C-alpha positions as CSV (number, residue, x, y, z in Angstrom):
1,X,133.5,83.7,75.1
2,X,136.1,85.5,77.3
3,X,135.8,88.6,75.3
4,X,132.0,88.6,75.6
5,X,132.3,88.2,79.4
6,X,134.6,91.2,79.4
7,X,132.1,93.3,77.5
8,X,129.4,92.3,79.9
9,X,131.6,93.1,83.0
10,X,132.3,96.6,81.4
11,X,128.7,97.2,80.9
12,X,127.9,96.4,84.5
13,X,130.5,98.7,85.8
14,X,128.3,101.6,84.7
15,X,125.9,102.2,87.6
16,X,123.3,103.9,85.3
17,X,123.0,100.8,83.1
18,X,122.5,98.6,86.2
19,X,119.7,101.0,87.3
20,X,118.1,100.9,83.8
21,X,118.2,97.0,83.8
22,X,116.7,97.1,87.3
23,X,113.8,99.4,86.0
24,X,113.2,97.1,83.1
25,X,113.1,94.1,85.5
26,X,110.6,95.9,87.6
27,X,108.5,96.8,84.5
28,X,108.5,93.1,83.5
29,X,107.6,92.1,87.1
30,X,104.5,94.3,86.9
31,X,103.4,93.2,83.4
32,X,104.0,89.5,84.2
33,X,102.0,89.9,87.4
34,X,99.1,91.2,85.6
35,X,99.3,88.3,83.0
36,X,99.5,85.9,86.0
37,X,96.3,87.4,87.5
38,X,94.5,87.0,84.2
39,X,95.6,83.3,84.2
40,X,94.7,82.7,87.8
41,X,91.2,84.4,87.5
42,X,90.1,82.6,84.4
43,X,91.8,79.2,85.1
44,X,94.4,79.4,82.3
45,X,97.9,78.3,83.4
46,X,99.7,79.9,80.3
47,X,101.3,82.7,82.3
48,X,101.1,81.3,85.9
49,X,104.9,80.9,86.1
50,X,106.0,83.9,84.1
51,X,106.6,86.3,87.0
52,X,108.7,83.6,88.7
53,X,110.8,83.0,85.6
54,X,111.6,86.6,85.2
55,X,112.7,86.9,88.9
56,X,114.8,83.7,88.5
57,X,116.6,85.0,85.4
58,X,117.4,88.3,87.2
59,X,118.6,86.3,90.2
60,X,120.9,84.2,88.0
61,X,122.3,87.4,86.4
62,X,123.1,88.9,89.9
63,X,124.7,85.7,91.1
64,X,127.0,85.5,87.9
65,X,128.0,89.1,88.4
66,X,128.7,88.5,92.1
67,X,130.9,85.5,91.4
68,X,132.9,87.6,88.7
69,X,133.7,90.2,91.4
70,X,135.1,87.5,93.7
71,X,134.4,89.7,96.8
72,X,132.5,89.0,100.0
73,X,129.9,91.5,101.3
74,X,127.9,91.5,104.5
75,X,124.8,90.7,102.4
76,X,126.4,87.5,101.2
77,X,127.6,86.6,104.7
78,X,124.1,87.0,106.1
79,X,122.7,84.9,103.3
80,X,125.3,82.3,103.9
81,X,124.3,82.0,107.5
82,X,120.7,81.4,106.4
83,X,121.8,78.7,103.9
84,X,123.7,77.0,106.7
85,X,120.6,77.2,109.1
86,X,118.5,75.8,106.2
87,X,120.8,72.9,105.6
88,X,121.0,72.0,109.2
89,X,117.2,72.1,109.8
90,X,116.5,70.0,106.8
91,X,119.2,67.4,107.6
92,X,117.8,67.3,111.2
93,X,114.4,66.8,109.8
94,X,115.5,63.8,107.6
95,X,117.4,62.2,110.5
96,X,114.6,62.8,113.1
97,X,111.8,61.7,110.8
98,X,110.6,58.0,111.3
99,X,109.5,57.9,107.6
100,X,111.4,58.8,104.4
101,X,111.2,62.6,103.8
102,X,108.9,63.6,101.0
103,X,110.9,64.9,98.0
104,X,108.2,67.4,97.2
105,X,108.6,68.8,100.7
106,X,112.3,69.3,100.1
107,X,111.7,71.0,96.8
108,X,109.2,73.2,98.4
109,X,111.6,74.1,101.2
110,X,114.3,75.0,98.6
111,X,111.7,77.2,96.9
112,X,110.8,79.1,100.0
113,X,114.5,79.4,101.0
114,X,115.4,81.0,97.7
115,X,112.5,83.6,98.3
116,X,113.9,84.4,101.8
117,X,117.4,84.7,100.4
118,X,116.6,86.8,97.3
119,X,116.8,90.2,99.1
120,X,120.3,89.3,100.5
121,X,121.6,88.6,97.0
122,X,120.0,91.7,95.7
123,X,121.5,94.0,98.4
124,X,124.9,92.3,98.0
125,X,124.8,92.9,94.3
126,X,123.9,96.6,94.7
127,X,126.6,97.1,97.4
128,X,129.3,95.3,95.5
129,X,128.6,97.4,92.3
130,X,128.2,100.5,94.5
131,X,124.6,101.2,93.2
132,X,122.3,103.5,95.2
133,X,118.9,104.8,94.5
134,X,117.4,108.2,95.2
135,X,114.0,109.8,94.5
136,X,115.4,111.2,91.3
137,X,115.8,107.7,89.8
138,X,113.3,106.4,87.3
139,X,112.4,103.5,89.6
140,X,110.4,105.8,91.9
141,X,108.6,107.4,88.9
142,X,107.8,104.0,87.4
143,X,106.5,102.7,90.8
144,X,104.4,105.8,91.3
145,X,103.1,105.6,87.8
146,X,102.0,102.0,88.1
147,X,100.4,102.5,91.4
148,X,98.5,105.7,90.2
149,X,97.1,103.8,87.2
150,X,96.2,100.8,89.4
151,X,94.4,103.1,91.7
152,X,92.3,104.4,88.9
153,X,91.6,100.7,87.8
154,X,90.6,99.8,91.4
155,X,88.1,102.7,91.6
156,X,86.6,101.7,88.2
157,X,86.5,98.0,89.3
158,X,84.8,99.0,92.6
159,X,82.2,101.1,90.8
160,X,81.4,98.6,88.1
161,X,82.1,95.3,90.0
162,X,84.8,94.0,87.6
163,X,85.6,90.5,88.7
164,X,89.2,90.5,87.1
165,X,90.4,93.3,89.3
166,X,89.0,91.9,92.6
167,X,91.4,90.9,95.5
168,X,89.4,87.6,95.9
169,X,87.7,86.8,92.5
170,X,84.4,84.9,92.6
171,X,84.1,85.0,96.4
172,X,82.1,86.8,99.1
173,X,85.1,88.6,100.4
174,X,85.3,92.3,99.7
175,X,88.3,93.8,98.0
176,X,89.8,95.1,94.7
177,X,93.6,95.0,94.1
178,X,93.7,96.0,90.4
179,X,96.3,94.4,88.2
180,X,98.2,92.6,90.9
181,X,97.9,88.8,91.3
182,X,98.6,88.7,95.0
183,X,96.6,90.9,97.2
184,X,99.1,90.6,100.1
185,X,101.9,92.0,97.8
186,X,99.5,94.7,96.6
187,X,98.8,95.8,100.3
188,X,102.6,96.2,100.7
189,X,103.0,98.1,97.5
190,X,100.4,100.6,98.7
191,X,102.0,100.9,102.1
192,X,105.3,101.8,100.3
193,X,103.5,104.2,98.0
194,X,101.8,105.9,100.9
195,X,105.2,106.1,102.6
196,X,106.7,107.9,99.6
197,X,103.8,110.3,99.4
198,X,103.8,111.0,103.2
199,X,107.5,111.6,103.1
200,X,107.1,114.1,100.2
201,X,104.3,115.8,102.2
202,X,106.5,116.0,105.3
203,X,109.3,117.6,103.3
204,X,107.3,120.2,101.4
205,X,104.2,120.7,103.7
206,X,102.1,121.4,100.6
207,X,98.3,120.9,100.7
208,X,98.7,119.1,97.2
209,X,101.0,116.6,98.8
210,X,98.6,116.0,101.7
211,X,95.7,115.4,99.4
212,X,97.7,112.7,97.5
213,X,98.4,110.9,100.7
214,X,94.6,111.0,101.7
215,X,93.5,110.0,98.2
216,X,95.8,107.0,97.9
217,X,95.0,106.0,101.5
218,X,91.3,105.9,100.7
219,X,91.9,103.8,97.5
220,X,94.1,101.4,99.5
221,X,91.1,100.7,101.8
222,X,89.4,99.2,98.7
223,X,91.9,96.4,98.7
224,X,89.9,94.8,101.5
225,X,93.0,94.0,103.5
226,X,93.1,94.5,107.3
227,X,96.8,95.2,107.2
228,X,96.0,98.4,105.4
229,X,93.7,99.5,108.2
230,X,96.4,98.7,110.8
231,X,99.1,100.5,108.8
232,X,97.0,103.7,108.3
233,X,96.0,103.6,112.0
234,X,99.6,103.3,113.1
235,X,100.6,106.1,110.7
236,X,97.9,108.4,112.0
237,X,99.0,107.7,115.6
238,X,102.6,108.4,114.6
239,X,101.7,111.5,112.7
240,X,99.7,112.9,115.7
241,X,102.3,111.9,118.4
242,X,105.5,112.7,116.6
243,X,104.8,115.3,113.9
244,X,102.0,117.2,115.5
245,X,103.3,116.4,119.0
246,X,99.7,116.2,120.4
247,X,100.1,113.4,122.8
248,X,97.4,114.4,125.2
249,X,94.9,114.8,122.3
250,X,96.0,111.4,120.9
251,X,95.4,109.7,124.2
252,X,91.9,111.2,124.5
253,X,91.1,110.4,120.9
254,X,92.2,106.7,121.4
255,X,90.1,106.5,124.5
256,X,87.0,107.9,122.7
257,X,87.6,105.3,119.8
258,X,87.9,102.4,122.1
259,X,84.7,103.4,124.0
260,X,82.9,103.9,120.7
261,X,84.0,100.4,119.5
262,X,82.8,99.0,122.7
263,X,79.4,100.7,122.6
264,X,78.8,100.1,118.8
265,X,80.5,96.8,118.4
266,X,77.3,95.0,117.1
267,X,76.5,97.8,114.6
268,X,80.1,97.9,113.3
269,X,80.3,94.2,113.0
270,X,76.9,94.0,111.2
271,X,78.1,96.7,108.8
272,X,81.4,94.9,108.0
273,X,79.5,91.6,107.5
274,X,77.1,93.4,105.1
275,X,80.0,94.7,103.1
276,X,81.9,91.4,103.2
277,X,79.7,88.4,104.3
278,X,82.8,86.2,104.2
279,X,83.8,87.5,107.7
280,X,80.5,86.5,109.4
281,X,81.3,82.8,109.2
282,X,84.9,83.4,110.4
283,X,83.6,85.5,113.2
284,X,81.1,82.8,114.4
285,X,83.7,80.0,114.2
286,X,86.8,81.7,115.5
287,X,85.7,84.8,117.4
288,X,87.0,88.4,117.3
289,X,90.7,87.6,117.5
290,X,90.5,84.9,115.0
291,X,88.6,87.3,112.6
292,X,91.1,90.2,113.1
293,X,94.1,88.0,112.4
294,X,92.3,85.9,109.6
295,X,92.6,82.7,111.7
296,X,96.4,83.2,112.2
297,X,95.8,83.3,115.9
298,X,94.6,79.7,115.8
299,X,97.5,78.7,113.5
300,X,99.9,80.3,116.0
301,X,98.5,78.2,118.9
302,X,98.8,75.2,116.7
303,X,102.4,75.9,115.9
304,X,103.3,76.5,119.6
305,X,101.7,73.2,120.6
306,X,103.6,71.3,117.9
307,X,106.9,73.0,118.7
308,X,106.5,72.2,122.4
309,X,105.8,68.5,121.8
310,X,108.2,67.8,118.9
311,X,111.0,70.3,118.6
312,X,114.5,69.7,119.7
313,X,117.3,72.1,120.3
314,X,118.4,72.0,116.6
315,X,114.9,73.2,115.5
316,X,114.9,76.1,118.0
317,X,118.3,77.3,116.7
318,X,117.9,76.5,113.0
319,X,114.3,75.9,112.3
320,X,112.3,73.1,110.7
321,X,111.7,71.5,107.4
322,X,107.9,71.5,107.9
323,X,107.4,75.1,106.9
324,X,104.4,74.7,104.6
325,X,102.6,72.6,107.1
326,X,103.0,74.9,110.2
327,X,103.5,78.4,108.7
328,X,101.4,81.0,110.6
329,X,102.0,84.1,108.5
330,X,103.0,86.2,111.5
331,X,106.2,87.6,110.0
332,X,108.9,86.8,112.6
333,X,107.1,83.7,113.7
334,X,107.5,82.3,110.2
335,X,111.2,83.3,110.1
336,X,111.7,81.5,113.5
337,X,109.8,78.5,112.1
338,X,112.0,78.3,108.9
339,X,115.4,79.4,110.2
340,X,115.0,79.3,114.0
341,X,116.7,81.8,116.3
342,X,119.5,82.3,113.8
343,X,117.0,83.6,111.2
344,X,115.5,86.0,113.7
345,X,119.0,87.5,114.5
346,X,120.0,87.7,110.7
347,X,116.8,89.4,109.7
348,X,116.9,92.0,112.6
349,X,120.5,92.7,111.6
350,X,119.5,93.1,108.0
351,X,116.6,95.6,108.9
352,X,118.8,97.6,111.3
353,X,121.7,98.0,108.8
354,X,119.9,98.5,105.5
355,X,116.3,99.8,106.2
356,X,116.3,101.5,109.6
357,X,117.4,105.3,109.6
358,X,118.7,106.6,112.9
359,X,118.6,110.2,111.9
360,X,115.2,110.5,110.3
361,X,112.2,110.5,112.6
362,X,109.8,110.2,109.7
363,X,111.7,107.3,108.1
364,X,111.7,105.5,111.4
365,X,108.0,106.1,111.9
366,X,107.2,104.7,108.4
367,X,109.5,101.7,108.8
368,X,108.0,100.8,112.2
369,X,104.4,101.1,110.8
370,X,105.2,98.7,108.0
371,X,107.1,96.3,110.1
372,X,104.5,96.2,112.9
373,X,101.7,95.7,110.3
374,X,103.7,93.0,108.7
375,X,104.1,91.1,111.9
376,X,100.3,90.5,112.0
377,X,100.0,89.8,108.2
378,X,103.1,88.1,107.2
379,X,104.4,87.3,103.7
380,X,106.8,90.4,103.5
381,X,110.2,88.8,104.1
382,X,109.3,85.9,101.8
383,X,107.9,88.0,98.9
384,X,110.7,88.8,96.5
385,X,109.3,91.9,94.9
386,X,107.9,93.3,98.2
387,X,111.3,93.1,99.9
388,X,113.1,94.6,96.8
389,X,110.7,97.6,96.7
390,X,110.8,97.9,100.6
391,X,114.6,98.2,100.3
392,X,114.7,100.6,97.3
393,X,111.9,102.7,98.6
394,X,113.4,103.3,102.0
395,X,116.7,103.9,100.4
396,X,115.0,106.7,98.4
397,X,113.1,108.0,101.4
398,X,116.3,108.1,103.4
399,X,118.1,110.1,100.6
400,X,115.9,113.2,101.2
401,X,116.4,114.5,97.8
402,X,112.9,115.6,97.0
403,X,112.7,118.8,94.9
């Protein structure tokens, strides 16, 4: 047994082997995600948990190898702080509740906590084994290949109305996300893909690279996710302001757009409702802000009212055990809900240290476009694959090794 462990340790001292295992893990995630989508779409639960099992196996592998190193990294410290906040908040919930705590709620909270903590374990693992990624690694090629193939599938599905590849199967809501089971994750994947392509264009300034950015941006709109519209708008604004340095033209353009939206509001909304009738009911019941935020604005108000009436100091500092009941899906609001002020501080530090690039204006622009977009859509920090891809993609972008 000890000899087998030594062999495993020697294998994982080879950074190239770790990268290969990671690529295999990513490939399995994509395959299992598609199988999950088939299961969900056609009501068969055979593969519904497969993607989660693969992520859990990879997580256990990382934890075992971390324990073998017997060293503490900043990623582990940050994760440990969140574990402490999670324990305090749930103990506080048990003590403050007049009725016995629901065991299903506790299990659900552990599930959500693990999803938040996964990125900390992943980064700690990479740092401890000194693994770094660049654009020359096979992960980027695999990621681009999958997204390119998926883009073709989306176009075909859009043209021929294939239900399996829709973002919202068997509903009135418009959107096609291809092989991915979660349309929210698919939106982030495309934001990362566009970021890679945009960075390539910025570095080589070739028309071919620009056409790739435009083509994938158009395909991403077929997902039917408003977060994509916001991301592309922010990226366009950033490009005009910081790359082209045409701030006056930008200001004039934004003014014209705002006036156009005001004058043609009814025509625009009628067109949107024709494409996706689902939003007409939402608009009538919740108004423009509720429609733009997919009712998250109402959930946000409900959360504020609940916190004001029921929260104590422990909740504000460490969060609450009622995440599922009051989650808003505004990114940092949900972190605050689950981990309190402690969680906000930890995630800001994580982003600043491992994602934000002080020296690259393009990287900062892309990073902020994604982060601002996620604030209004949520489910980035709690998505295991989205956070892993977010980290690796930006590590690659920051490496500036395109050829």
